[in-house]
GUMAR-879059 format. One record per residue: residue number from 1; residue in three letters; x, z, y of N, C-alpha, C in turn. Coordinates in Angstrom, 1 decimal, padded with zeros to 4 digits, always signed. Layout:
N
<r NUM ALA <X Z Y> <X Z Y> <X Z Y>>;
...
//
This chain:
219
<r 1 MET <+118.8 -087.9 +024.7> <+117.6 -087.6 +025.6> <+118.4 -087.6 +027.0>>;
<r 2 THR <+117.4 -087.8 +028.0> <+118.0 -087.6 +029.4> <+117.3 -086.3 +030.1>>;
<r 3 ASP <+117.5 -085.8 +030.9> <+117.3 -084.4 +031.4> <+115.9 -084.5 +032.2>>;
<r 4 GLY <+114.8 -084.9 +031.4> <+113.5 -085.2 +032.1> <+112.3 -084.9 +031.1>>;
<r 5 VAL <+111.3 -085.7 +031.2> <+110.3 -084.9 +030.2> <+110.6 -085.6 +028.8>>;
<r 6 HIS <+111.6 -086.5 +028.5> <+112.0 -086.9 +027.1> <+112.6 -086.0 +026.4>>;
<r 7 ASP <+113.0 -085.0 +027.2> <+114.0 -083.7 +026.4> <+113.0 -082.6 +026.3>>;
<r 8 MET <+112.2 -082.5 +025.3> <+111.1 -081.7 +025.2> <+111.5 -080.5 +024.2>>;
<r 9 GLY <+112.8 -080.6 +023.8> <+113.0 -079.4 +022.7> <+113.1 -077.9 +023.6>>;
<r 10 GLY <+112.4 -077.0 +023.0> <+112.8 -075.8 +023.5> <+111.5 -075.5 +024.5>>;
<r 11 MET <+110.7 -076.6 +025.0> <+109.8 -076.4 +026.1> <+108.5 -075.8 +025.5>>;
<r 12 ASP <+107.8 -075.1 +026.3> <+106.3 -074.6 +026.1> <+105.2 -075.5 +026.5>>;
<r 13 GLY <+104.0 -075.3 +025.9> <+103.0 -075.9 +026.6> <+102.4 -077.5 +025.8>>;
<r 14 PHE <+103.3 -077.6 +024.6> <+102.7 -078.7 +024.1> <+102.0 -078.6 +022.8>>;
<r 15 GLY <+101.6 -077.5 +022.4> <+100.9 -077.1 +021.4> <+101.7 -076.9 +020.2>>;
<r 16 ALA <+101.0 -076.5 +018.9> <+102.0 -076.3 +017.8> <+102.6 -077.3 +017.1>>;
<r 17 VAL <+104.0 -077.0 +016.8> <+104.8 -077.9 +016.1> <+104.2 -078.2 +014.8>>;
<r 18 VAL <+103.6 -077.6 +014.1> <+103.0 -077.8 +012.9> <+101.7 -078.0 +012.8>>;
<r 19 THR <+101.0 -079.1 +012.6> <+099.5 -079.1 +012.6> <+098.9 -080.0 +011.5>>;
<r 20 PRO <+097.7 -079.6 +011.2> <+097.1 -080.3 +010.1> <+097.4 -081.9 +010.0>>;
<r 21 GLY <+098.0 -082.1 +008.8> <+098.2 -083.6 +008.7> <+099.4 -084.2 +009.1>>;
<r 22 SER <+100.5 -083.1 +009.8> <+101.6 -083.6 +010.3> <+102.7 -083.9 +009.2>>;
<r 23 GLU <+102.1 -083.6 +008.0> <+103.1 -083.9 +006.9> <+102.9 -085.6 +006.7>>;
<r 24 ARG <+101.9 -086.2 +006.9> <+101.7 -087.7 +006.7> <+102.8 -088.6 +007.7>>;
<r 25 VAL <+103.5 -089.7 +007.1> <+104.3 -090.3 +007.8> <+103.7 -091.1 +008.9>>;
<r 26 SER <+102.6 -091.4 +009.0> <+101.7 -092.2 +010.0> <+100.3 -092.1 +009.8>>;
<r 27 GLU <+099.6 -092.4 +011.0> <+098.2 -092.1 +011.0> <+097.5 -093.4 +010.9>>;
<r 28 ASP <+098.0 -094.5 +011.0> <+097.5 -095.8 +010.9> <+098.4 -096.8 +010.5>>;
<r 29 PRO <+098.1 -098.1 +009.8> <+098.9 -099.0 +009.2> <+099.8 -099.6 +010.3>>;
<r 30 TRP <+099.3 -099.7 +011.4> <+100.1 -100.4 +012.4> <+101.3 -099.7 +012.8>>;
<r 31 GLU <+101.5 -098.2 +012.5> <+102.4 -097.5 +013.2> <+103.7 -097.9 +012.2>>;
<r 32 LEU <+103.3 -098.2 +010.9> <+104.4 -098.5 +010.2> <+104.7 -099.9 +010.0>>;
<r 33 ARG <+104.1 -100.6 +010.6> <+104.7 -102.1 +010.9> <+105.7 -101.9 +012.3>>;
<r 34 VAL <+105.2 -100.9 +013.3> <+106.0 -100.7 +014.3> <+107.4 -100.3 +013.7>>;
<r 35 PHE <+107.2 -099.5 +012.9> <+108.7 -098.7 +012.4> <+109.4 -099.9 +011.7>>;
<r 36 ALA <+108.9 -100.8 +010.9> <+109.6 -101.9 +010.2> <+110.2 -102.9 +011.3>>;
<r 37 LEU <+109.4 -103.1 +012.4> <+109.7 -104.1 +013.6> <+110.9 -103.6 +014.0>>;
<r 38 SER <+111.0 -102.3 +014.4> <+112.1 -101.7 +015.2> <+113.5 -101.7 +014.3>>;
<r 39 THR <+113.1 -101.5 +012.9> <+114.0 -101.3 +012.0> <+115.0 -102.7 +011.9>>;
<r 40 LEU <+114.0 -103.9 +011.5> <+114.5 -105.1 +011.5> <+115.2 -105.6 +012.7>>;
<r 41 VAL <+114.9 -105.3 +013.7> <+115.2 -105.6 +015.3> <+116.9 -105.2 +015.4>>;
<r 42 GLY <+117.1 -104.0 +014.7> <+118.4 -103.5 +014.6> <+119.2 -104.2 +013.7>>;
<r 43 ILE <+118.5 -104.3 +012.5> <+119.6 -104.8 +011.5> <+119.7 -106.2 +011.6>>;
<r 44 GLU <+119.2 -107.1 +012.3> <+119.4 -108.5 +012.3> <+119.9 -108.8 +013.9>>;
<r 45 GLY <+120.2 -107.5 +014.6> <+120.7 -108.1 +015.8> <+119.8 -108.8 +016.9>>;
<r 46 LEU <+118.7 -108.5 +016.7> <+117.6 -109.2 +017.6> <+117.3 -108.6 +018.9>>;
<r 47 GLY <+118.0 -107.5 +019.1> <+117.6 -106.7 +020.3> <+118.9 -106.1 +021.1>>;
<r 48 SER <+118.8 -105.9 +022.2> <+119.9 -105.3 +023.1> <+119.5 -103.6 +023.2>>;
<r 49 GLY <+120.7 -102.8 +023.2> <+120.4 -101.6 +023.5> <+120.1 -100.5 +022.4>>;
<r 50 SER <+120.2 -099.3 +022.7> <+119.7 -098.3 +021.6> <+118.2 -098.0 +021.8>>;
<r 51 GLY <+117.3 -098.3 +021.0> <+115.8 -097.8 +021.1> <+115.7 -096.3 +021.7>>;
<r 52 ARG <+116.5 -095.4 +021.1> <+116.2 -094.1 +021.4> <+116.5 -093.9 +023.0>>;
<r 53 ALA <+117.7 -094.7 +023.8> <+118.1 -094.4 +024.9> <+117.1 -095.4 +026.0>>;
<r 54 ILE <+116.7 -096.4 +025.5> <+115.7 -097.2 +026.2> <+114.3 -096.7 +026.2>>;
<r 55 ARG <+113.9 -095.7 +025.4> <+112.6 -095.1 +025.5> <+112.6 -094.0 +026.5>>;
<r 56 GLU <+113.8 -093.5 +026.8> <+114.0 -092.5 +027.9> <+113.9 -093.1 +029.2>>;
<r 57 GLU <+113.7 -094.4 +029.3> <+113.5 -095.2 +030.7> <+111.9 -095.2 +030.8>>;
<r 58 MET <+111.2 -094.8 +030.0> <+109.6 -094.8 +030.2> <+109.1 -094.0 +031.3>>;
<r 59 GLU <+108.4 -094.3 +032.3> <+108.0 -093.7 +033.3> <+107.3 -092.3 +032.5>>;
<r 60 PRO <+107.6 -091.0 +033.4> <+107.3 -089.9 +032.8> <+105.9 -089.6 +032.1>>;
<r 61 ALA <+104.7 -090.3 +033.1> <+103.3 -090.2 +032.7> <+102.9 -091.1 +031.5>>;
<r 62 HIS <+103.7 -092.2 +031.5> <+103.4 -093.1 +030.3> <+104.0 -092.4 +029.2>>;
<r 63 TYR <+105.1 -091.9 +029.2> <+106.0 -091.3 +028.1> <+105.1 -090.3 +027.3>>;
<r 64 LEU <+104.6 -089.2 +028.3> <+103.7 -088.1 +027.7> <+102.2 -088.6 +027.4>>;
<r 65 ALA <+101.5 -089.6 +027.7> <+100.4 -090.3 +027.1> <+100.6 -090.9 +025.9>>;
<r 66 ALA <+101.8 -091.6 +025.8> <+101.8 -092.4 +024.5> <+102.3 -091.5 +023.2>>;
<r 67 GLY <+101.6 -092.0 +022.1> <+102.0 -091.3 +020.6> <+103.6 -092.0 +020.5>>;
<r 68 TYR <+103.7 -091.1 +019.4> <+105.3 -091.4 +018.8> <+105.6 -092.8 +018.6>>;
<r 69 TYR <+104.7 -093.6 +017.8> <+105.0 -094.9 +017.4> <+104.8 -095.8 +018.5>>;
<r 70 GLU <+103.8 -095.3 +019.6> <+103.6 -096.2 +020.9> <+104.9 -096.4 +021.7>>;
<r 71 ARG <+105.7 -095.3 +021.5> <+106.8 -095.3 +022.3> <+107.9 -095.9 +021.7>>;
<r 72 TRP <+107.9 -096.1 +020.4> <+108.7 -097.0 +019.7> <+108.5 -098.4 +019.8>>;
<r 73 LEU <+107.1 -099.1 +019.8> <+106.8 -100.2 +020.2> <+107.1 -100.7 +021.6>>;
<r 74 TRP <+107.0 -099.9 +022.6> <+107.5 -100.1 +023.8> <+109.0 -100.2 +023.9>>;
<r 75 SER <+109.9 -099.4 +023.4> <+111.2 -099.6 +023.5> <+111.8 -100.9 +022.4>>;
<r 76 THR <+111.1 -101.2 +021.3> <+111.1 -102.5 +020.7> <+111.3 -103.5 +021.5>>;
<r 77 GLU <+110.1 -103.6 +022.1> <+109.8 -104.7 +022.9> <+110.9 -104.9 +024.1>>;
<r 78 GLN <+111.2 -103.9 +024.6> <+112.3 -104.2 +025.5> <+113.6 -104.5 +025.2>>;
<r 79 ARG <+113.8 -104.1 +023.9> <+115.1 -104.3 +023.3> <+115.3 -106.1 +023.0>>;
<r 80 VAL <+114.0 -106.6 +022.5> <+113.9 -108.0 +022.4> <+113.9 -108.8 +023.6>>;
<r 81 LEU <+113.1 -108.2 +024.5> <+113.2 -109.1 +025.8> <+114.5 -109.0 +026.3>>;
<r 82 ARG <+115.2 -108.1 +026.5> <+116.6 -107.9 +027.1> <+117.6 -108.9 +026.2>>;
<r 83 ARG <+117.5 -108.9 +025.0> <+118.1 -109.8 +024.2> <+118.0 -111.4 +024.5>>;
<r 84 GLY <+116.8 -111.6 +025.1> <+116.3 -113.0 +025.0> <+115.7 -113.6 +023.7>>;
<r 85 THR <+115.5 -112.6 +022.9> <+114.9 -113.0 +021.6> <+113.5 -113.7 +021.8>>;
<r 86 VAL <+112.8 -113.1 +022.7> <+111.6 -113.4 +023.2> <+111.4 -113.4 +024.6>>;
<r 87 THR <+110.5 -114.2 +025.2> <+110.2 -114.1 +026.7> <+108.9 -113.1 +027.2>>;
<r 88 ASP <+108.6 -112.6 +028.1> <+107.4 -111.8 +028.6> <+106.3 -113.1 +028.5>>;
<r 89 ALA <+106.3 -114.4 +028.8> <+105.3 -115.2 +028.7> <+105.0 -115.4 +027.1>>;
<r 90 GLU <+105.9 -115.4 +026.3> <+105.7 -115.5 +024.8> <+104.8 -114.4 +024.5>>;
<r 91 LEU <+105.2 -113.1 +024.8> <+104.5 -111.9 +024.3> <+103.2 -112.0 +024.8>>;
<r 92 ASP <+102.8 -112.4 +026.2> <+101.7 -112.2 +026.7> <+100.9 -113.2 +026.1>>;
<r 93 ALA <+101.4 -114.5 +025.6> <+100.5 -115.4 +025.1> <+100.1 -115.0 +023.6>>;
<r 94 TRP <+101.0 -114.5 +022.8> <+100.7 -113.8 +021.5> <+099.5 -112.8 +021.7>>;
<r 95 VAL <+099.5 -111.9 +022.6> <+098.2 -111.1 +022.9> <+097.2 -111.8 +022.9>>;
<r 96 VAL <+097.2 -112.7 +024.0> <+095.9 -113.4 +024.3> <+095.5 -114.0 +023.0>>;
<r 97 ARG <+096.2 -114.7 +022.2> <+095.9 -115.4 +020.8> <+095.4 -114.3 +019.8>>;
<r 98 LEU <+096.1 -113.0 +019.6> <+095.5 -112.2 +018.6> <+094.2 -111.7 +019.1>>;
<r 99 ARG <+093.9 -111.5 +020.5> <+092.6 -111.0 +020.8> <+091.6 -111.9 +020.6>>;
<r 100 ALA <+091.9 -113.2 +020.4> <+090.9 -114.3 +020.4> <+090.6 -114.3 +018.9>>;
<r 101 GLY <+091.3 -113.7 +018.2> <+091.0 -113.7 +016.7> <+091.9 -114.5 +016.0>>;
<r 102 GLU <+093.1 -115.0 +016.4> <+093.9 -115.8 +015.7> <+094.6 -114.8 +014.5>>;
<r 103 ARG <+094.9 -115.4 +013.5> <+095.4 -114.6 +012.5> <+096.7 -114.4 +012.8>>;
<r 104 MET <+097.3 -113.2 +012.3> <+098.8 -112.7 +012.5> <+099.6 -113.5 +011.6>>;
<r 105 PRO <+100.6 -114.3 +012.3> <+101.7 -115.0 +011.1> <+102.4 -114.1 +010.4>>;
<r 106 VAL <+102.5 -114.6 +009.1> <+103.3 -113.9 +008.2> <+104.6 -114.7 +007.9>>;
<r 107 GLY <+105.8 -113.9 +008.0> <+106.9 -114.9 +007.6> <+107.6 -113.9 +006.4>>;
<r 108 ARG <+108.1 -114.8 +005.6> <+108.7 -114.7 +004.0> <+110.1 -115.1 +004.0>>;
<r 109 ASP <+110.9 -114.2 +004.1> <+112.4 -114.7 +004.0> <+112.9 -113.6 +002.8>>;
<r 110 ALA <+113.5 -114.0 +001.9> <+113.9 -113.3 +000.8> <+115.2 -112.7 +001.2>>;
<r 111 ASP <+116.2 -113.5 +001.8> <+117.6 -112.9 +002.2> <+117.2 -111.9 +003.4>>;
<r 112 ARG <+116.5 -112.1 +004.1> <+116.2 -111.0 +005.2> <+115.8 -109.6 +004.6>>;
<r 113 THR <+114.7 -109.9 +003.5> <+114.3 -108.7 +002.7> <+115.5 -108.1 +002.2>>;
<r 114 ARG <+116.3 -108.8 +001.4> <+117.5 -108.0 +000.8> <+118.5 -107.2 +001.7>>;
<r 115 ARG <+118.6 -107.9 +002.4> <+119.6 -107.4 +004.0> <+118.6 -106.2 +004.3>>;
<r 116 SER <+117.6 -106.3 +004.5> <+117.0 -104.8 +005.1> <+116.8 -103.8 +004.2>>;
<r 117 LEU <+116.6 -104.3 +003.0> <+116.4 -102.9 +001.9> <+117.7 -102.6 +001.8>>;
<r 118 ALA <+119.0 -103.3 +001.7> <+120.3 -102.7 +001.6> <+120.7 -102.2 +002.7>>;
<r 119 ALA <+120.3 -102.3 +004.0> <+120.6 -101.5 +005.1> <+119.8 -100.2 +005.1>>;
<r 120 THR <+118.7 -100.1 +004.7> <+117.9 -098.8 +004.8> <+118.0 -097.9 +003.6>>;
<r 121 GLU <+118.6 -098.4 +002.5> <+118.6 -097.9 +001.3> <+120.3 -097.2 +001.3>>;
<r 122 GLN <+121.3 -097.7 +002.2> <+122.7 -097.0 +001.9> <+122.8 -096.0 +002.7>>;
<r 123 SER <+123.6 -095.2 +002.2> <+124.0 -093.7 +002.8> <+125.3 -094.0 +003.5>>;
<r 124 SER <+125.4 -093.5 +004.9> <+126.8 -093.6 +005.5> <+127.3 -092.3 +005.9>>;
<r 125 PRO <+128.0 -091.5 +005.3> <+128.6 -090.2 +005.5> <+129.5 -090.6 +006.8>>;
<r 126 LEU <+129.7 -089.6 +007.4> <+130.7 -089.3 +008.4> <+132.1 -089.4 +007.8>>;
<r 127 ALA <+133.0 -090.1 +008.7> <+134.4 -089.9 +008.2> <+135.0 -088.6 +008.5>>;
<r 128 PRO <+136.0 -088.2 +007.7> <+136.6 -086.9 +007.8> <+137.2 -086.7 +009.3>>;
<r 129 ALA <+136.8 -085.4 +009.9> <+137.4 -085.1 +011.1> <+138.8 -085.1 +011.3>>;
<r 130 GLY <+139.6 -084.8 +010.3> <+141.1 -084.5 +010.6> <+141.3 -083.2 +011.3>>;
<r 131 SER <+142.1 -083.5 +012.3> <+142.3 -082.3 +013.2> <+141.2 -081.8 +014.0>>;
<r 132 THR <+140.7 -080.6 +014.2> <+139.6 -080.4 +015.2> <+140.1 -079.4 +016.1>>;
<r 133 ARG <+139.3 -079.4 +017.2> <+139.5 -078.0 +018.2> <+139.1 -076.6 +017.7>>;
<r 134 PHE <+137.8 -077.0 +016.9> <+137.2 -075.8 +016.3> <+137.1 -075.8 +014.8>>;
<r 135 VAL <+137.2 -074.6 +014.0> <+137.1 -074.5 +012.8> <+135.9 -073.7 +012.3>>;
<r 136 GLY <+135.2 -073.5 +011.3> <+134.3 -072.5 +010.9> <+134.3 -071.2 +011.2>>;
<r 137 GLY <+133.6 -070.7 +011.8> <+133.4 -069.3 +012.2> <+133.6 -069.2 +013.7>>;
<r 138 ASP <+134.3 -070.0 +014.3> <+134.7 -070.0 +015.8> <+133.3 -069.8 +016.8>>;
<r 139 ALA <+133.4 -068.9 +017.7> <+132.5 -068.7 +018.3> <+132.6 -069.8 +019.8>>;
<r 140 VAL <+131.6 -070.4 +020.0> <+131.6 -071.7 +021.0> <+130.4 -071.2 +022.2>>;
<r 141 ARG <+130.8 -071.8 +023.2> <+129.5 -072.0 +024.2> <+129.1 -073.6 +024.6>>;
<r 142 VAL <+128.0 -073.8 +024.6> <+127.7 -075.2 +025.0> <+128.0 -075.2 +026.3>>;
<r 143 LYS <+128.8 -076.2 +026.8> <+129.0 -076.5 +028.4> <+127.6 -076.6 +028.9>>;
<r 144 ARG <+127.7 -076.0 +030.4> <+126.4 -076.2 +031.2> <+126.9 -077.5 +031.8>>;
<r 145 MET <+125.9 -078.6 +031.9> <+126.3 -079.8 +032.4> <+124.9 -080.4 +032.9>>;
<r 146 ARG <+125.1 -081.5 +033.5> <+123.7 -082.3 +033.7> <+124.0 -084.0 +033.9>>;
<r 147 PRO <+124.0 -084.4 +032.5> <+124.5 -085.7 +032.3> <+123.6 -086.9 +033.1>>;
<r 148 ALA <+124.3 -087.8 +033.6> <+123.4 -088.6 +034.5> <+122.5 -089.6 +033.5>>;
<r 149 GLY <+122.8 -089.7 +032.1> <+122.1 -090.9 +031.6> <+121.9 -090.1 +029.9>>;
<r 150 HIS <+121.8 -090.9 +028.8> <+121.4 -090.5 +027.6> <+122.5 -089.3 +027.2>>;
<r 151 THR <+122.1 -088.4 +026.7> <+122.9 -087.4 +025.8> <+122.3 -086.7 +024.7>>;
<r 152 ARG <+123.0 -086.5 +023.7> <+122.4 -085.6 +022.4> <+122.5 -084.3 +022.5>>;
<r 153 CYS <+123.0 -083.7 +023.8> <+122.9 -082.1 +023.9> <+122.0 -081.9 +024.5>>;
<r 154 PRO <+120.8 -080.9 +023.8> <+119.7 -080.7 +024.4> <+119.7 -079.6 +025.5>>;
<r 155 ARG <+118.8 -079.7 +026.5> <+119.0 -078.7 +027.5> <+119.1 -077.2 +027.1>>;
<r 156 TYR <+118.1 -077.1 +026.3> <+117.9 -075.6 +025.9> <+118.9 -074.9 +025.2>>;
<r 157 VAL <+120.1 -075.6 +024.8> <+121.1 -075.0 +024.2> <+122.4 -074.8 +025.5>>;
<r 158 ARG <+122.6 -075.5 +026.4> <+123.5 -075.5 +027.4> <+123.7 -074.1 +028.0>>;
<r 159 GLY <+124.9 -073.7 +028.0> <+125.4 -072.6 +028.4> <+125.0 -071.1 +027.2>>;
<r 160 ALA <+124.5 -071.7 +026.0> <+124.2 -070.7 +025.0> <+125.4 -070.5 +024.1>>;
<r 161 VAL <+125.5 -069.4 +023.7> <+126.8 -069.1 +022.7> <+126.2 -069.0 +020.9>>;
<r 162 GLY <+127.0 -069.7 +020.3> <+126.7 -069.8 +019.0> <+128.2 -070.0 +018.2>>;
<r 163 HIS <+128.1 -070.3 +016.8> <+129.0 -070.3 +016.1> <+129.1 -071.2 +015.3>>;
<r 164 ILE <+130.6 -071.8 +014.9> <+130.5 -073.2 +014.0> <+130.3 -072.8 +012.7>>;
<r 165 GLU <+129.2 -073.5 +011.9> <+129.0 -073.1 +010.6> <+129.7 -074.2 +009.9>>;
<r 166 ALA <+129.9 -075.5 +010.2> <+130.5 -076.3 +009.5> <+131.4 -077.5 +010.4>>;
<r 167 VAL <+132.0 -078.2 +010.1> <+132.6 -079.7 +010.6> <+131.9 -080.7 +009.9>>;
<r 168 ARG <+131.0 -081.7 +010.4> <+130.4 -082.5 +009.8> <+131.3 -083.6 +009.7>>;
<r 169 GLY <+132.1 -084.0 +010.5> <+132.9 -085.4 +010.4> <+133.2 -086.0 +011.7>>;
<r 170 LEU <+133.5 -087.4 +011.8> <+133.7 -088.1 +013.0> <+132.6 -089.1 +013.2>>;
<r 171 ASP <+132.0 -089.0 +014.5> <+131.0 -089.9 +014.7> <+131.3 -090.5 +016.3>>;
<r 172 ALA <+130.5 -091.5 +016.5> <+130.7 -092.1 +018.0> <+129.9 -091.4 +018.8>>;
<r 173 LEU <+130.2 -090.9 +020.0> <+129.9 -090.0 +021.1> <+128.9 -090.8 +021.5>>;
<r 174 PRO <+127.4 -090.9 +021.6> <+126.2 -091.7 +021.9> <+126.2 -091.6 +023.4>>;
<r 175 ASP <+126.9 -090.6 +024.1> <+126.5 -090.5 +025.5> <+127.2 -091.6 +026.3>>;
<r 176 ILE <+128.1 -092.5 +025.7> <+128.7 -093.4 +026.4> <+128.3 -094.8 +025.8>>;
<r 177 GLY <+127.8 -095.9 +026.4> <+127.4 -096.9 +025.9> <+125.7 -097.2 +026.0>>;
<r 178 PRO <+125.0 -096.7 +025.3> <+124.9 -095.7 +024.2> <+125.6 -096.3 +022.7>>;
<r 179 CYS <+125.9 -095.2 +022.2> <+126.4 -095.5 +020.7> <+127.6 -096.3 +020.8>>;
<r 180 GLU <+128.3 -096.3 +021.8> <+129.7 -097.1 +021.7> <+131.0 -096.2 +022.3>>;
<r 181 GLY <+130.6 -095.0 +022.3> <+131.6 -094.0 +022.6> <+132.8 -094.0 +021.6>>;
<r 182 PRO <+133.8 -093.1 +022.0> <+134.8 -093.0 +021.2> <+134.4 -091.9 +020.1>>;
<r 183 ASP <+135.2 -091.9 +018.9> <+135.1 -091.1 +017.9> <+135.2 -089.8 +018.2>>;
<r 184 GLU <+134.2 -088.6 +017.9> <+134.6 -087.3 +018.2> <+134.3 -086.5 +016.9>>;
<r 185 PRO <+134.7 -085.3 +016.7> <+134.3 -084.4 +015.7> <+132.7 -083.9 +016.0>>;
<r 186 VAL <+132.2 -083.9 +015.1> <+130.5 -083.4 +015.1> <+130.6 -081.9 +014.2>>;
<r 187 TYR <+130.2 -081.0 +014.7> <+129.9 -079.5 +014.2> <+128.6 -079.2 +014.0>>;
<r 188 ALA <+128.3 -078.4 +013.0> <+126.9 -077.7 +012.8> <+127.1 -076.4 +013.5>>;
<r 189 VAL <+126.3 -076.1 +014.6> <+126.6 -074.8 +015.4> <+125.1 -074.2 +015.5>>;
<r 190 ALA <+125.5 -072.9 +014.7> <+124.0 -072.0 +014.7> <+123.9 -071.0 +016.0>>;
<r 191 PHE <+122.7 -071.0 +016.3> <+122.5 -070.1 +017.5> <+121.4 -069.0 +017.0>>;
<r 192 ALA <+121.4 -067.9 +017.5> <+120.2 -066.8 +017.4> <+119.1 -067.4 +018.2>>;
<r 193 SER <+117.8 -067.3 +017.5> <+116.8 -067.6 +018.4> <+116.6 -066.5 +019.6>>;
<r 194 GLU <+117.0 -065.4 +019.6> <+116.8 -064.6 +020.8> <+117.7 -065.0 +021.9>>;
<r 195 GLY <+119.0 -065.7 +021.4> <+119.7 -066.0 +022.4> <+119.4 -067.1 +023.3>>;
<r 196 LEU <+118.4 -067.9 +022.7> <+117.8 -069.2 +023.1> <+116.8 -068.7 +023.9>>;
<r 197 PHE <+115.8 -068.2 +023.2> <+114.6 -068.1 +024.0> <+114.0 -066.6 +024.5>>;
<r 198 GLY <+115.1 -065.7 +024.2> <+114.8 -064.4 +024.6> <+114.0 -063.3 +023.4>>;
<r 199 PRO <+113.9 -062.2 +023.4> <+113.1 -061.4 +022.5> <+111.8 -061.8 +022.5>>;
<r 200 SER <+111.1 -061.6 +021.3> <+109.5 -061.9 +021.1> <+109.0 -061.2 +020.0>>;
<r 201 SER <+107.9 -061.2 +019.7> <+107.2 -060.3 +018.7> <+107.4 -061.3 +017.3>>;
<r 202 GLU <+107.9 -062.3 +017.3> <+108.2 -063.1 +016.0> <+109.5 -062.6 +015.6>>;
<r 203 THR <+109.7 -062.8 +014.3> <+110.9 -062.5 +013.5> <+111.9 -063.4 +014.1>>;
<r 204 ALA <+113.1 -062.9 +014.2> <+114.3 -063.8 +014.7> <+114.4 -065.0 +013.8>>;
<r 205 TRP <+115.1 -065.8 +013.9> <+115.7 -067.1 +013.1> <+116.8 -067.7 +014.0>>;
<r 206 THR <+117.1 -068.4 +012.9> <+118.5 -069.4 +013.4> <+118.2 -070.7 +013.6>>;
<r 207 VAL <+118.6 -071.2 +014.9> <+118.7 -072.4 +015.2> <+119.9 -073.4 +014.9>>;
<r 208 CYS <+120.1 -074.5 +014.2> <+121.3 -075.1 +013.9> <+121.2 -076.4 +014.2>>;
<r 209 LEU <+122.2 -076.8 +015.1> <+122.1 -078.3 +015.7> <+123.4 -079.0 +015.4>>;
<r 210 ASP <+123.6 -080.1 +015.4> <+124.9 -080.8 +015.1> <+125.3 -081.3 +016.5>>;
<r 211 LEU <+126.7 -080.8 +017.1> <+127.0 -081.2 +018.4> <+128.3 -081.7 +018.3>>;
<r 212 PHE <+128.5 -082.6 +019.3> <+129.8 -083.2 +019.5> <+130.7 -082.2 +020.2>>;
<r 213 GLU <+132.0 -082.5 +019.9> <+133.1 -081.6 +020.5> <+133.2 -081.3 +022.0>>;
<r 214 SER <+132.8 -082.6 +022.6> <+132.9 -082.5 +024.1> <+131.8 -081.7 +024.7>>;
<r 215 TYR <+130.6 -081.5 +023.9> <+129.9 -080.7 +024.4> <+130.2 -079.1 +024.6>>;
<r 216 LEU <+131.3 -078.8 +023.6> <+131.6 -077.5 +023.4> <+132.8 -076.6 +024.1>>;
<r 217 GLU <+132.7 -075.6 +024.4> <+134.0 -074.9 +024.8> <+134.1 -073.6 +023.8>>;
<r 218 PRO <+135.4 -072.9 +024.0> <+135.6 -071.5 +023.5> <+134.9 -070.3 +023.9>>;
<r 219 ALA <+134.2 -069.6 +023.4> <+132.9 -068.7 +023.9> <+133.9 -067.5 +024.5>>;
//
C-alpha cells in the first residue's frame, strides 16, 4: 500500500468490518470473472507490474467509490495495456460491441486451463530464513518511515512496539520493484490492541502482522 487512501488499515469511519453477507466470495458472477482474468494475466505473463501496487495509482475519489473487484478490474486493464497485450483502441472497440449486444467470445484452451489450475492449487511455503536479526520473544519497534511508493508496512503500526511470535521464512521485499526486491526474513509480530489504538470499552485483543526485517528495529 501507499501512504494515501489505499492504506485503510486501522482507520475509522468506513463502517463495520463484518457485515451481513460478508462471508460470500462475491456478490455477482462478473466479479469472479474479474478474479479469474486477473489471475490468468499473472500466470500467463500477459501484463506488466503488480496488481496490488498498480491499484494504488487509482485517483483517491475513484478508489474510494469503487468496489473491491472494480479496483481489480482497473488494475488488470492497466497491466495488459502496459504490456501491450491489448491497446486502448481495442478495449474501447470491445466495449462498443458488447454494449451493442454482441456475444462475449469464449476461448477454450486445455493447456492453459491445466497451467492455471496447477498454479492456483500449488502451495509455495517460504524458504527457511537461516540467520536472522531477531528471534522469537524479542521486543521490536516498527520503524517510523514514510515510503515514497508501495510498501507492505501499514501506517497504523509504525512506531508501535510488539514482540516476535515466529520467524516465517524468506520472501522478496515487495517495496522494491515491486515484488523484485532482495530476499529478507519475514516475522510474525504481535501487538497489543491498546498499544495501537489506545484504551477502549472493548476487550483488549492481539493484532498479529507478518512484517519484513527491514521494517523493524530493537525496542
